[in-house]
C-alpha positions in Angstrom: -165.3 -18.4 -30.5 -167.6 -16.3 -28.0 -164.5 -14.5 -27.0 -164.3 -13.3 -30.5 -167.8 -12.5 -30.9 -167.3 -8.5 -30.3 -165.0 -8.3 -33.3 -167.1 -9.9 -35.5 -169.6 -7.0 -36.7 -166.0 -5.5 -37.6 -164.3 -8.2 -39.2 -167.6 -9.7 -41.1 -168.4 -6.7 -43.2 -164.6 -6.0 -43.9 -164.0 -9.3 -45.2 -167.1 -9.5 -47.3 -166.3 -5.7 -48.5 -162.8 -6.6 -49.5 -163.9 -9.5 -51.4 -166.8 -7.9 -53.2 -164.3 -4.8 -54.2 -161.5 -7.6 -55.5 -164.4 -9.1 -57.7 -165.9 -6.0 -59.0 -166.1 -7.5 -62.3 -167.8 -10.7 -61.3 -171.2 -11.5 -61.8 -174.1 -9.4 -60.2 -175.9 -12.5 -58.7 -172.7 -13.4 -56.9 -172.3 -9.7 -55.6 -176.0 -9.9 -54.5 -175.6 -13.1 -52.4 -172.6 -12.2 -50.6 -173.9 -8.7 -49.7 -177.0 -10.3 -48.6 -175.7 -13.1 -46.8 -173.0 -11.2 -45.0 -175.8 -8.7 -44.0 -177.9 -11.6 -42.6 -175.2 -13.1 -40.6 -174.6 -9.5 -39.2 -178.2 -9.7 -38.0 -177.6 -13.0 -36.3 -174.3 -12.0 -34.9 -176.0 -8.8 -33.6 -178.8 -10.5 -31.8 -176.2 -13.0 -30.1 -174.4 -9.9 -28.9 -177.6 -8.1 -27.5 -178.6 -11.6 -25.5 -174.8 -11.3 -24.1 -175.4 -7.7 -23.1 -178.7 -8.0 -21.7 -177.6 -9.5 -18.7 -175.8 -6.3 -17.8 -172.2 -7.4 -17.9 -169.9 -5.3 -19.9 -167.3 -6.9 -21.7 -164.4 -6.0 -24.3 -162.1 -7.2 -26.5 -158.4 -6.0 -26.7 -157.0 -6.2 -30.5 -153.8 -8.0 -31.2 -154.1 -8.8 -26.9 -152.7 -5.4 -26.2 -154.9 -4.3 -23.0 -156.3 -1.0 -22.3 -155.4 1.8 -21.6 -152.7 1.5 -24.3 -154.3 -1.1 -26.6 -157.3 -1.0 -29.0 -160.3 -2.3 -27.7 -163.9 -2.8 -28.4 -166.6 -2.6 -25.9 -169.9 -4.3 -25.4 -172.4 -3.1 -23.6 -176.5 -2.6 -23.7 -176.0 0.5 -25.7 -173.3 -0.7 -28.2 -175.0 -4.2 -28.6 -178.7 -2.2 -29.4 -177.1 0.1 -31.9 -175.0 -2.6 -33.9 -178.6 -4.6 -33.9 -180.5 -1.7 -35.0 -177.7 -1.1 -37.9 -177.9 -4.6 -39.1 -181.7 -5.1 -39.3 -181.8 -1.6 -41.2 -179.0 -2.6 -43.5 -180.8 -6.1 -44.3 -183.8 -4.3 -45.4 -181.5 -2.0 -47.6 -179.6 -4.4 -49.3 -182.2 -6.5 -50.4 -184.2 -3.6 -51.8 -181.1 -2.5 -53.6 -181.0 -5.9 -55.3 -184.0 -5.0 -57.4 -181.5 -2.9 -59.7 -180.1 0.2 -57.9 -177.1 -1.9 -57.2 -176.7 -1.9 -61.1 -176.5 1.7 -61.5 -173.0 2.2 -60.8 -169.9 0.2 -59.6 -169.0 -1.6 -56.5 -172.2 -0.6 -54.6 -172.3 -4.1 -52.3 -168.5 -3.8 -51.2 -168.8 -0.1 -50.4 -172.2 -0.9 -48.5 -170.4 -3.4 -46.5 -167.6 -1.1 -45.6 -170.1 1.5 -44.5 -171.4 -1.2 -42.1 -167.9 -1.7 -40.9 -167.4 1.9 -40.3 -170.8 2.3 -38.3 -170.5 -0.7 -36.1 -166.9 0.1 -35.3 -167.9 3.5 -34.3 -170.6 1.8 -32.0 -168.4 -0.6 -30.3 -164.9 1.3 -30.1 -163.9 2.2 -26.6 -161.0 4.5 -27.8 -161.6 8.3 -28.8 -159.1 8.2 -31.7 -160.6 5.0 -33.1 -164.0 6.7 -33.0 -162.3 9.1 -35.3 -161.0 6.4 -37.4 -164.4 4.6 -37.8 -165.9 7.8 -38.7 -163.6 8.3 -41.7 -164.1 4.6 -42.8 -167.9 5.1 -42.9 -167.9 8.7 -44.4 -165.3 7.6 -47.1 -167.9 4.8 -48.1 -170.9 7.1 -47.8 -169.2 9.4 -50.3 -168.9 7.0 -52.8 -172.4 5.5 -52.1 -173.9 9.1 -52.4 -173.0 9.4 -55.9 -173.9 5.9 -56.9 -175.6 6.3 -60.3 -174.1 9.6 -60.7 -176.6 12.8 -61.8 -176.0 16.6 -61.4 -178.1 16.6 -58.2 -176.1 14.0 -56.5 -172.8 15.4 -57.5 -173.8 19.0 -56.1 -175.0 17.4 -52.9 -172.1 15.4 -52.6 -169.6 18.2 -53.0 -171.4 20.0 -50.0 -171.5 16.6 -48.0 -167.9 15.8 -48.5 -166.7 19.7 -47.6 -168.6 19.7 -44.5 -167.6 16.4 -43.1 -163.8 17.1 -44.1 -164.3 20.6 -41.9 -165.9 18.3 -39.3 -163.2 15.4 -39.4 -160.4 18.3 -38.9 -162.0 19.7 -35.9 -162.7 16.1 -34.6 -158.9 15.6 -34.9 -157.9 18.7 -33.4 -160.3 18.3 -30.3 -158.9 14.5 -30.0 -155.3 15.8 -30.0 -156.3 18.6 -27.2 -158.2 16.1 -24.9 -154.9 13.7 -25.2 -152.5 16.6 -24.4 -154.4 17.3 -21.4 -155.3 13.8 -20.2 -152.3 11.7 -21.8 -154.7 9.0 -22.8 -157.2 8.1 -25.5 -159.0 5.1 -24.0 -162.3 6.4 -23.3 -162.7 4.7 -20.0 -159.2 5.6 -18.5 -159.9 9.2 -19.8 -163.0 9.2 -17.8 -160.7 8.5 -14.6 -158.3 11.3 -15.5 -160.8 13.9 -16.2 -162.4 13.1 -12.6 -158.9 13.8 -11.1 -158.0 16.6 -13.4 -155.9 19.7 -12.0 -157.8 22.8 -12.0 -155.1 24.3 -14.6 -156.3 21.9 -17.2 -160.0 22.2 -16.9 -160.2 24.8 -19.5 -158.3 23.0 -22.1 -160.4 20.0 -21.5 -163.6 22.2 -21.5 -162.6 23.5 -25.0 -161.7 19.9 -26.3 -164.9 18.7 -25.2 -167.1 21.6 -26.9 -165.1 21.0 -30.0 -166.3 17.6 -29.8 -169.7 18.6 -29.6 -169.6 20.8 -32.5 -168.5 17.7 -34.2 -170.9 15.2 -33.2 -173.6 18.0 -33.6 -172.5 18.0 -37.3 -172.9 14.2 -37.7 -176.1 14.6 -35.8 -177.3 17.4 -38.0 -178.6 19.6 -35.2 -179.3 23.1 -35.7 -177.4 25.4 -37.1 -175.2 22.4 -38.5 -178.2 20.6 -40.3 -178.3 22.1 -43.8 -176.4 19.8 -45.7 -178.6 17.0 -44.8 -182.1 17.4 -46.5 -180.5 17.8 -50.1 -178.1 15.0 -49.6 -180.5 12.5 -48.2 -183.1 13.5 -51.0 -180.5 13.3 -53.9 -178.9 9.7 -52.8 -180.2 6.6 -54.1 -183.1 4.9 -52.1 -181.2 2.1 -50.2 -178.2 4.5 -49.5 -180.8 7.2 -48.1 -182.5 4.4 -45.9 -179.0 3.6 -44.9 -178.0 6.9 -44.1 -181.0 7.0 -41.7 -178.5 5.4 -38.9 -175.7 8.0 -39.8 -177.4 10.6 -37.7 -177.7 8.3 -35.1 -174.1 7.9 -34.8 -173.8 11.5 -33.8 -176.3 10.9 -31.4 -174.9 7.9 -30.1 -171.3 9.7 -29.7 -173.0 12.3 -27.6 -174.8 9.8 -25.4 -171.4 7.9 -25.1 -168.7 10.5 -24.6 -170.6 12.7 -22.3 -172.1 10.4 -20.0 -168.4 8.4 -19.7 -165.8 10.8 -19.9 -168.2 13.9 -18.8 -170.5 12.2 -16.4 -171.3 13.0 -12.5 -167.8 11.8 -11.6 -166.5 14.8 -13.9 -166.8 17.3 -11.5 -167.2 20.8 -12.8 -167.0 19.7 -16.4 -170.1 17.3 -15.6 -172.9 17.6 -17.9 -171.5 20.4 -19.8 -173.4 19.4 -23.1 -176.7 19.3 -21.7 -177.3 23.5 -21.7 -176.1 23.6 -25.4 -178.0 20.6 -26.7 -181.3 21.1 -24.6 -181.8 24.7 -26.5 -180.6 23.8 -30.0 -182.8 20.6 -30.1 -185.8 22.4 -29.8 -184.6 24.5 -32.5 -183.8 21.9 -34.7 -187.5 20.5 -34.0 -189.1 23.8 -35.0 -186.6 24.3 -38.0 -187.5 20.6 -39.5 -191.1 21.2 -38.9 -191.3 24.1 -41.1 -189.1 22.3 -43.7 -191.5 19.2 -43.7 -194.5 21.8 -44.5 -192.3 23.2 -47.3 -191.5 20.1 -49.1 -192.5 19.8 -52.6 -190.8 16.2 -52.7 -191.6 13.3 -50.9 -187.9 12.2 -50.6 -187.1 15.7 -49.1 -190.0 15.7 -46.9 -188.8 12.1 -45.5 -185.1 13.7 -44.9 -186.9 16.6 -43.0 -188.8 14.0 -40.9 -185.1 12.5 -40.1 -184.5 16.1 -38.8 -187.5 16.0 -36.7 -186.4 12.7 -35.2 -182.8 14.1 -34.6 -184.3 17.2 -32.5 -186.6 14.9 -30.6 -183.6 12.7 -29.8 -181.3 15.4 -28.9 -184.2 16.9 -26.8 -183.8 13.5 -24.6 -180.2 13.9 -24.2 -180.6 17.8 -23.0 -183.2 16.5 -20.6 -180.5 14.4 -18.6 -182.5 11.9 -16.8 -182.4 7.9 -16.9 -185.9 8.1 -17.7 -185.5 10.5 -20.6 -182.3 8.4 -21.9 -184.5 5.4 -21.9 -187.5 7.1 -23.8 -185.2 8.5 -26.5 -183.4 5.1 -27.2 -186.9 3.5 -27.7 -187.6 6.4 -30.2 -184.4 5.9 -31.6 -184.9 2.4 -32.7 -188.5 3.4 -33.9 -187.6 6.7 -36.1 -184.7 4.9 -37.7 -186.2 2.1 -39.1 -189.5 3.9 -40.0 -187.9 6.8 -41.8 -185.6 4.4 -43.6 -188.7 2.3 -44.6 -189.9 5.6 -45.6 -187.1 6.3 -48.0 -187.5 2.8 -49.7 -191.3 3.6 -50.0 -190.9 7.0 -51.7 -188.6 5.3 -54.4 -191.5 2.7 -55.2 -193.9 5.2 -55.4 -191.8 7.2 -57.9 -191.1 4.3 -59.9 -194.9 4.1 -60.4 -195.7 7.7 -61.3 -193.6 8.0 -64.3 -191.9 11.7 -65.2 -193.6 13.1 -61.8 -191.4 10.9 -59.6 -191.3 11.7 -56.1 -192.8 15.5 -56.5 -195.8 16.5 -55.0 -197.8 17.2 -58.5 -200.3 15.2 -60.2 -199.0 12.0 -61.7 -200.3 8.8 -63.2 -202.3 6.3 -61.1 -200.0 3.6 -59.4 -200.6 0.0 -60.7 -200.4 -1.1 -57.0 -202.1 1.9 -55.6 -203.9 0.0 -52.7 -201.0 -1.4 -51.3 -198.7 1.4 -51.5 -201.3 3.7 -50.0 -201.5 1.3 -47.1 -198.0 1.4 -46.6 -197.8 4.9 -46.8 -200.6 5.1 -44.4 -198.8 3.0 -41.8 -195.7 4.7 -42.4 -197.1 8.2 -41.9 -199.0 7.3 -38.3 -195.8 5.7 -37.3 -193.6 8.9 -38.3 -196.0 11.5 -37.1 -196.5 9.9 -33.5 -200.3 9.0 -33.6 -201.5 5.9 -32.1 -201.5 2.8 -32.1 -197.8 2.7 -33.5 -194.5 3.0 -32.1 -194.2 6.8 -32.6 -196.7 7.6 -30.0 -195.3 5.2 -27.4 -191.6 6.7 -28.0 -193.1 10.3 -28.0 -195.2 9.8 -24.6 -192.2 8.2 -23.2 -190.3 11.4 -23.7 -193.2 13.7 -22.7 -193.6 11.6 -19.5 -189.9 11.9 -18.6 -189.9 15.8 -19.1 -189.1 17.7 -15.6 -191.7 20.3 -14.7 -189.7 23.4 -15.8 -189.0 21.4 -19.2 -192.4 20.7 -19.9 -193.6 24.1 -20.9 -191.1 24.1 -23.5 -190.9 20.5 -24.9 -194.7 19.7 -24.9 -195.7 22.6 -27.5 -192.7 22.2 -29.9 -193.0 18.3 -30.0 -196.6 18.6 -30.3 -196.4 21.2 -32.9 -194.2 19.5 -35.1 -196.1 16.3 -34.9 -198.9 18.3 -36.1 -196.7 19.8 -39.1 -195.8 16.2 -39.8 -199.3 15.1 -40.1 -200.5 18.0 -42.3 -197.5 17.6 -44.6 -198.1 13.8 -44.9 -201.9 14.0 -45.3 -201.3 16.5 -48.2 -198.6 14.4 -49.8 -200.8 11.4 -49.5 -203.8 13.1 -51.0 -201.5 14.3 -54.0 -199.8 11.1 -54.5 -202.8 8.7 -54.6 -205.9 10.8 -55.4 -204.8 13.4 -57.7 -203.7 11.3 -60.7 -204.6 11.4 -64.1 -204.0 9.2 -67.2 -203.4 5.6 -67.2 -201.3 3.4 -64.8 -197.7 3.2 -65.9 -194.1 3.4 -64.7 -192.0 0.3 -63.6 -193.1 -2.9 -62.1 -192.1 -3.6 -58.6 -190.1 -6.7 -57.6 -190.3 -9.0 -54.4 -187.0 -7.2 -53.4 -189.0 -3.8 -53.2 -191.8 -5.1 -51.2 -189.6 -7.2 -48.7 -187.2 -4.1 -48.1 -190.2 -1.8 -47.4 -192.3 -4.4 -45.2 -189.1 -5.2 -43.3 -188.5 -1.7 -42.1 -192.1 -0.4 -41.9 -193.3 -3.6 -39.9 -191.0 -2.7 -37.3 -193.2 -0.3 -35.9 -196.3 -2.8 -34.8 -193.8 -5.2 -33.9 -192.2 -2.5 -31.3 -195.9 -1.8 -30.2 -196.3 -5.7 -29.6 -192.8 -5.6 -27.8 -193.3 -2.4 -25.9 -192.9 -4.0 -22.6 -189.5 -5.9 -23.1 -188.0 -3.2 -25.3 -188.9 -0.2 -23.2 -187.5 -2.5 -20.5 -184.3 -2.9 -21.9 -183.7 0.8 -23.1 -184.5 1.8 -19.5 -181.6 -0.6 -18.2 -179.7 0.8 -20.8 -180.2 4.3 -19.7 -179.5 3.0 -16.1 -176.1 1.5 -17.0 -175.2 4.9 -18.7 -176.0 6.9 -15.8 -173.3 4.8 -13.8 -170.4 5.0 -15.8 -168.0 3.0 -13.4 -169.5 0.1 -14.4 -167.8 0.4 -17.8 -164.6 1.8 -16.7 -164.2 -0.9 -13.8 -164.9 -3.6 -16.7 -162.5 -2.2 -19.0 -159.4 -1.3 -16.7 -159.9 -3.4 -13.7 -158.8 -6.6 -15.5 -156.2 -4.9 -17.9 -153.6 -7.9 -17.5 -156.3 -10.6 -18.8 -156.4 -11.4 -22.6 -159.7 -10.8 -24.3 
């Protein structure tokens, strides 16, 4: 069974999704049981995978027994194991929250949710550039339907922009993959890394063009400036559990940049090494500045959280732009923190909106909240964490990133990161005072269920847990960064035993 462990994060949600879609007219209780059980099992599988990857060994699974570089492979290393576990933990909080009633507002929610998990996990595990494109399409197709779950004018409008931009991105992705395949003769990322290091000079321009087109595609997925304009409205309009799950979607783009440009265009790539860093560095600073302005300008709590996602995207991309193992280890710690906390804030915004009646999540006067003390306490924890204030995990992640900056980078990174943190503190303070103090009338709105409380507590509770486990977590992320800095480890693991079966 252990030799098939790597394929389970793809197969498990695939089987659950197909079952749920085929029985879409069945009882909602059955759908919820299957969806929650499959996601909980995914958490267990991901934890086992993380324990296996923690040794530093890189393993692969050749689908159908077809060996690399010609067959399709899934690769397990420290980074892919971390991302699969992060996805499954986030997904469990989202799917339990959805069982409070969001899943009943449209059809096929749980089946589509599982198929999106399949696409996300496949993107994190694949060792093949074309199948990275395939898994991108799987997760995007599921996300299109989930975005408009429940209907509504704002969701349809946001979905049209979201679909159009991502279709353009998918077309560019396919073109860039074709260019790189034509220049190198392979699609396996480990094999491509070897061939790029031995590339004839006359093909360097073609490969550079393909690599920069890929950077545009991944930048669109990650929502980097100037390709981020689709994200705030789409995330703010999506159903709360879907928006929370979408917190991992931008991280797929960040993961792809880390994976492709550390493996294929690493130090062994000669003149093509680190060609993404100058672009990513300056655009990341611009993303943080633009997102900070958006946070201050937002007049809706959902929209504010969406801009906070963009702040985290800019922060993470700055870590990539710094280009050192210390910065990579720091950004991975911050990635785990920001994904879970922003996901929790999307769910918390929905709970607050349910309690405020017609005011919803708009930052205007509304009804007092029935559970004001608990909700304000959770909001306070989430605000401190996402703004990067001590003693929660956001502060640790930001300190690690600031400490990793080189002397020439510090005059740029420090003021921008601190200014966006201040913008978040101001905006969240204003939002909290409006939501919890500026109220009128009698408490009203919808009651909150145990599923609501579990989903939010599950995700926001990760912040103090990351503080308690800061030592081992940061050790793991730094070891992951060291592994990424030596791509020969993965290349040897995937190609040296190509004659063996998985």
